[in-house]
C-alpha positions in Angstrom: 0.0 0.0 0.0 1.3 3.5 -0.9 1.9 5.6 2.1 0.7 9.2 1.7 2.7 12.4 2.2 0.2 14.4 4.4 -3.1 14.0 6.1 -5.6 16.9 6.3 -8.3 16.8 8.9 -11.3 19.1 8.3 -12.7 19.1 4.8 -14.7 22.3 4.9 -14.2 24.8 2.1 -10.7 25.8 3.2 -9.5 22.3 4.1 -10.8 20.7 1.0 -9.3 23.4 -1.3 -5.9 23.1 0.5 -6.0 19.3 0.1 -6.8 19.7 -3.6 -4.0 22.2 -4.0 -1.6 19.8 -2.4 -2.8 16.9 -4.6 -2.4 19.1 -7.7 1.2 19.8 -6.7 1.9 16.1 -6.8 1.6 15.3 -3.1 -0.4 12.2 -1.9 -3.1 13.4 0.5 -5.4 11.6 2.9 -8.4 13.7 4.0 -10.8 13.1 6.9 -13.9 14.8 8.2 -16.6 13.6 10.5 -19.2 14.7 7.9 -19.7 11.9 5.4 -20.9 14.4 2.8 -17.6 16.3 3.0 -15.6 13.1 2.6 -17.7 12.3 -0.5 -17.1 15.8 -1.9 -13.4 15.4 -1.3 -13.3 12.0 -3.1 -15.2 13.5 -6.1 -13.0 16.6 -6.5 -9.8 14.6 -6.2 -10.6 11.9 -8.8 -7.5 11.2 -10.8 -5.1 12.6 -8.2 -3.2 10.9 -5.4 -5.8 11.5 -2.8 -8.3 9.5 -0.7 -10.8 10.0 2.1 -10.2 8.1 5.3 -13.2 6.9 7.3 -11.5 7.5 10.7 -8.6 9.3 12.3 -6.9 5.9 12.8 -7.2 5.1 9.1 -5.7 8.6 8.2 -2.8 8.1 10.6 -2.1 4.6 9.4 -2.0 5.8 5.8 0.9 8.3 6.3 4.5 7.8 5.8 6.8 8.4 8.8 7.4 11.0 10.2 3.7 11.8 9.7 2.6 15.2 8.7 -1.0 16.1 9.7 -2.7 19.4 8.9 -5.7 20.4 11.0 -8.3 22.7 9.4 -11.0 22.4 12.0 -12.7 25.4 13.8 -10.4 27.2 16.2 -10.9 26.5 19.9 -12.1 23.3 21.6 -12.3 21.4 18.3 -8.5 21.6 17.9 -8.0 20.4 21.5 -10.4 17.5 20.9 -8.8 16.3 17.7 -5.3 16.7 19.2 -6.4 14.6 22.2 -7.7 11.9 19.9 -4.6 11.9 17.7 -2.0 12.0 20.4 -2.0 8.2 21.3 -1.7 7.3 17.6 1.4 9.5 17.0 5.1 8.8 17.4 8.0 11.1 18.3 9.0 13.2 15.2 5.4 13.4 13.8 4.2 16.9 13.0 0.7 18.3 13.7 0.0 21.7 12.2 -3.0 23.8 13.1 -4.0 26.0 10.2 -7.1 27.6 11.7 -7.6 31.2 12.9 -6.3 30.2 16.3 -5.4 32.6 19.1 -1.7 32.5 19.4 -1.9 31.8 23.2 -3.7 28.6 22.5 -0.9 27.6 20.2 1.6 28.4 23.0 -0.4 26.2 25.4 -0.6 23.3 23.0 3.2 23.3 22.4 3.7 23.2 26.1 1.3 20.4 26.5 3.2 18.3 23.9 6.6 18.9 25.4 8.4 15.7 26.2 6.2 13.7 23.7 8.4 14.3 20.7 5.4 15.3 18.7 6.1 18.6 16.8 3.4 21.2 16.9 3.1 24.1 14.5 0.6 27.0 14.3 0.3 28.3 10.8 -1.5 31.4 9.6 -3.3 30.8 6.3 -4.6 33.7 4.3 -6.3 34.1 1.0 -9.8 32.7 1.5 -11.1 29.8 -0.4 -9.7 30.9 -3.7 -6.3 31.4 -2.1 -6.4 27.9 -0.5 -7.0 26.4 -3.9 -4.7 28.6 -6.1 -2.0 29.6 -3.6 -2.4 31.1 -0.1 0.0 33.1 2.0 1.3 30.8 4.8 2.8 31.9 8.1 4.0 28.8 10.1 5.7 28.9 13.5 6.3 26.6 16.4 8.6 23.7 16.8 11.5 24.5 14.4 12.3 20.8 13.8 9.0 20.6 11.9 10.0 23.2 9.3 12.2 20.9 7.1 9.4 18.4 7.0 6.8 21.0 6.1 8.7 23.4 3.9 8.6 21.4 0.6 4.9 21.0 0.8 3.9 24.5 2.0 6.2 26.4 -0.3 4.9 24.4 -3.3 1.3 25.2 -2.7 1.8 28.8 -1.6 1.2 31.9 -3.7 4.3 33.3 -5.5 5.2 36.9 -5.5 6.2 38.8 -8.7 9.8 37.9 -8.1 8.9 34.2 -7.9 9.5 33.9 -4.2 7.0 31.6 -2.3 4.7 33.5 0.1 5.5 31.1 2.9 8.4 31.3 5.3 9.1 30.2 8.8 8.0 32.9 11.3 9.7 31.6 14.4 9.1 29.6 17.6 6.1 29.3 19.9 2.9 31.0 18.8 4.6 33.4 16.3 2.9 32.0 13.2 -0.6 32.6 14.6 0.5 35.9 16.0 1.6 37.2 12.6 -1.7 36.0 11.1 -3.6 37.8 13.9 -1.8 41.0 13.1 -2.4 40.5 9.4 -6.1 40.3 10.1 -6.0 43.4 12.3 -4.4 45.3 9.4 -7.1 43.7 7.1 -9.8 45.2 9.3 -8.3 48.6 9.2 -7.6 48.4 5.4 -11.2 47.4 4.6 -12.6 50.1 6.9 -10.5 52.9 5.3 -11.7 51.8 1.9 -15.3 51.8 3.0 -14.9 55.3 4.4 -13.4 56.5 1.1 -16.4 55.0 -0.6 -18.8 56.6 1.9 -17.2 60.0 1.5 -17.7 59.8 -2.3 -21.3 58.8 -1.7 -22.1 61.4 1.0 -20.0 64.4 -0.1 -20.0 64.0 -3.9 -23.2 62.0 -4.5 -21.3 59.6 -6.8 -23.0 56.5 -8.2 -21.5 53.1 -7.5 -20.6 52.8 -11.2 -18.7 56.0 -11.1 -17.0 55.1 -7.8 -16.0 51.7 -9.4 -14.1 53.6 -12.1 -12.3 55.7 -9.6 -11.2 52.7 -7.5 -10.1 50.9 -10.6 -8.0 53.9 -11.6 -6.5 54.2 -8.1 -5.7 50.5 -8.2 -3.1 51.2 -10.9 -0.9 53.4 -8.6 0.4 53.5 -5.1 -2.9 52.2 -3.7 -2.8 49.0 -5.8 -4.0 46.1 -3.8 -6.3 43.1 -3.8 -8.9 44.9 -1.6 -9.0 47.9 -4.0 -9.5 45.6 -6.9 -12.4 43.7 -5.4 -14.0 47.0 -4.3 -14.0 48.2 -7.9 -15.6 44.9 -8.9 -18.2 45.1 -6.2 -19.3 48.6 -7.0 -19.7 47.7 -10.7 -22.0 44.8 -9.9 -25.7 45.2 -10.8 -28.6 43.4 -9.1 -30.2 41.4 -11.9 -33.7 41.7 -10.3 -33.9 45.4 -9.6 -31.3 46.8 -12.0 -29.8 48.8 -9.0 -26.2 48.5 -7.9 -26.1 45.4 -5.7 -24.1 47.3 -3.0 -27.1 49.6 -2.5 -29.3 46.6 -1.5 -26.9 45.1 1.1 -27.7 45.7 4.8 -25.2 47.9 6.4 -24.4 45.5 9.3 -20.9 43.9 9.2 -20.0 40.7 10.9 -16.7 39.6 12.3 -14.9 36.4 13.5 -12.8 37.9 16.3 -9.2 38.2 15.0 -9.4 42.0 14.7 -10.7 42.1 18.2 -7.8 39.9 19.4 -5.3 42.2 17.7 -6.8 45.2 19.5 -6.9 43.5 22.8 -3.3 42.3 22.5 -2.2 45.8 21.5 -3.7 47.0 24.8 -2.0 44.2 26.7 1.4 45.0 25.2 1.0 48.8 25.5 1.0 49.3 21.7 -0.9 52.2 20.1 -3.2 50.7 17.4 -6.2 53.0 17.2 -6.9 52.5 13.5 -7.1 48.8 13.9 -9.3 49.1 17.0 -11.6 51.7 15.4 -12.1 49.3 12.5 -13.4 46.8 15.0 -15.6 49.4 16.7 -17.0 50.4 13.3 -18.2 46.9 12.9 -19.8 46.8 16.3 -21.7 50.0 15.8 -22.8 48.8 12.4 -24.5 46.0 14.2 -26.7 48.5 16.0 -28.9 48.9 13.0 -32.2 49.4 14.7 -30.7 51.8 17.3 -29.1 53.8 14.5 -32.3 54.0 12.6 -34.1 55.5 15.6 -31.2 57.8 16.4 -31.2 59.2 12.9 -34.7 60.6 13.6 -33.7 62.2 16.9 -30.0 63.3 16.8 -29.2 66.4 14.7 -26.1 66.7 12.4 -24.6 69.7 10.6 -26.1 71.4 7.6 -25.0 69.8 4.4 -22.8 72.0 2.2 -22.5 71.2 -1.5 -18.9 70.6 -2.8 -17.7 73.1 -5.3 -14.8 71.1 -6.7 -15.5 67.4 -6.8 -12.3 66.5 -8.6 -10.1 68.2 -6.0 -12.0 66.4 -3.2 -11.5 63.1 -5.0 -7.7 63.7 -5.1 -7.7 64.5 -1.4 -9.6 61.3 -0.6 -7.1 59.3 -2.6 -4.1 60.8 -0.7 -5.9 60.5 2.6 -6.6 56.8 1.9 -3.0 56.2 1.2 -1.9 58.0 4.4 -4.5 56.1 6.6 -3.4 52.8 5.1 0.3 53.5 6.0 -0.7 54.4 9.5 -2.6 51.1 9.8 0.4 49.1 8.6 2.7 51.1 10.9 0.4 50.1 13.9 0.4 46.5 12.8 4.2 46.3 12.5 4.6 48.1 15.9 2.5 45.3 17.4 4.7 42.7 15.8 7.8 44.5 17.2 6.3 44.6 20.7 5.4 40.9 20.7 8.8 40.1 19.3 10.5 41.8 22.3 8.1 40.3 24.8 8.5 36.7 23.5 12.0 36.8 22.0 10.7 35.3 18.8 13.2 37.1 16.5 10.4 37.7 13.9 11.8 38.4 10.4 9.9 41.6 9.7 11.1 42.0 6.1 10.1 38.4 5.5 6.7 39.0 7.0 6.1 41.8 4.5 7.4 39.6 1.7 5.1 36.7 2.6 2.1 39.1 2.5 2.9 40.3 -1.1 0.7 37.7 -2.7 -2.0 35.2 -1.9 -3.3 37.0 1.2 -6.1 39.4 1.6 -3.9 42.4 2.3 -1.6 41.9 -0.6 -0.6 45.3 -1.9 2.0 47.3 -3.6 2.8 48.9 -0.3 4.2 45.7 1.0 7.2 45.8 -1.3 8.2 49.2 0.2 7.6 47.9 3.7 9.9 45.0 3.0 12.6 47.3 1.7 12.1 49.6 4.8 12.9 46.7 7.1 15.8 45.5 5.0 17.3 49.0 5.1 16.8 49.3 8.9 16.4 45.9 10.6 15.7 47.6 14.0 13.1 50.0 12.5 11.0 51.2 15.5 8.1 52.4 13.4 7.3 52.4 9.7 6.6 56.1 9.8 10.3 56.7 10.6 11.5 55.1 7.3 12.6 57.8 4.8 10.3 56.5 2.1 7.2 56.5 4.3 8.0 59.7 6.1 8.2 61.4 2.7 4.9 59.9 1.6 3.2 61.0 4.8 4.7 64.5 4.4 3.1 64.6 0.9 -0.3 63.2 2.0 -0.9 64.4 5.6 -2.5 67.7 4.6 -5.0 65.9 2.4 -5.8 63.6 5.4 -6.4 66.6 7.5 -8.7 68.2 4.9 -10.7 65.0 4.4 -11.1 64.5 8.2 -12.2 68.1 8.5 -14.7 67.7 5.6 -16.1 64.5 7.2 -16.5 66.2 10.6 -18.1 69.4 9.2 -20.5 67.3 7.0 -21.3 64.8 9.7 -19.9 61.8 7.9 -18.5 59.1 10.3 -14.9 58.2 9.2 -13.4 56.8 12.4 -10.4 55.1 10.7 -9.4 58.3 8.9 -9.7 60.3 12.1 -7.8 57.8 14.2 -5.0 57.6 11.6 -4.6 61.3 11.7 -4.6 61.4 15.5 -2.1 58.6 15.6 0.2 60.4 13.1 0.0 63.7 15.1 0.6 62.1 18.4 3.5 60.1 17.2 5.2 63.1 15.7 4.7 65.2 18.9 7.8 65.7 21.0 5.5 66.7 23.9 1.9 65.5 24.8 -0.5 66.5 27.6 0.3 63.4 29.6 2.2 65.7 32.0 -1.2 67.0 33.2 -2.6 63.5 33.3 0.3 62.3 35.6 -0.4 65.3 37.9 -4.1 64.3 38.0 -3.1 60.7 38.9 -0.8 61.9 41.6 -3.5 64.3 43.0 -6.2 61.6 43.5 -4.1 58.5 44.0 -0.6 59.6 45.0 0.7 57.6 42.0 3.7 60.0 41.7 5.1 61.6 38.6 8.5 62.2 36.9 10.1 65.5 36.2 11.9 66.8 33.2 14.6 68.6 35.2 15.7 65.8 37.6 15.6 62.0 38.0 13.3 60.1 40.3 9.6 60.0 41.2 7.8 62.7 43.1 4.5 63.2 45.0 2.9 66.6 45.7 0.2 67.6 48.2 -1.9 69.3 45.7 -4.8 70.5 47.8 -4.1 73.5 50.0 
């Protein structure tokens, strides 16, 4: 009996497409799912390839060559623990188990600790690109037990997306939960990126009265320059799509309530835990939570007053400013994401390869964009780069675009258009470039009511003052 190269557990959309990708690249794959219908679908789609569906975990494990390589694509959380508990007695030292779900990195850390001493190698891998990426080439961010990488590298780099220079969008991130942490930050940036694009669309709608078709043409044009990205491209496609029943633009008929799966929230929470300023990422999460208050907002719109609407005299000039503001806000979001990676790297001593992270994100993933090539170069120029805004290229771009960002934020505020990501990006930029902030008064307040002490600029040490006389 031929022994297979890899086993894949969880044959949902992502799992099945990854397994099909592996099989098309010439690897022999055994798939398993508790759902008989998914096993049947897998068998049908892999006809003619070196692939088969196992009827049990034991059958899957027995079908694999040693050391075994097993990829879990089951829902994050308790399902991973359950499958891992079932697998553990069947595995031998040197076998590899890789979790490719959207798992919280702390869970990956815990599972690695649980398996210490068993010889079983555990890997947490970020997988980005959605179902199409899984089938055609995702971006992959594995991390965990380093001994597993030589066993996984030939398979993962073969199926991953390839950047324009031919490099696979899959590299080893580091030890511990680093792979899943990098994916979490990717998703945080994704939240911010999507929200800034939505705000640009809404400004065109509210300030300029543009039709979706006209906006589609604008986004398509912008996608040819510095703003070029996967998300800009799909936005142009979405805005051009017509509802076949009504003839209206389909986007006009979609309920303005956005859902989320939690990774953006995790990124925001971890930023707070690590003391990292990431307001554009956090505000993108809050934008989704307030969108969920659809009934409340409908009521509030009948009660709460906004400013008088003023017609725009020069739509072309406003469009140019929105374009520059969008670029500036995106750069701020990426800067926050990479600051979060830097902070975690210092906290956990992962030695994250920042330039490699940017390189891996250049293709296959949701946030793939032209910007990432410049981000890669920035980290290659300055390996210890503290903040993306301090790189000469990006500081020059921000110098060029920051006034447009101010003008757009002012227009949004004066016209009553909610643009939290643009506003937070501007505040982040201004706070970061300020040599002095009003936290001196805040420290005095804390010392006044709680005797928390403060530091002085003219002498070392900590001080307390009896403020009340």
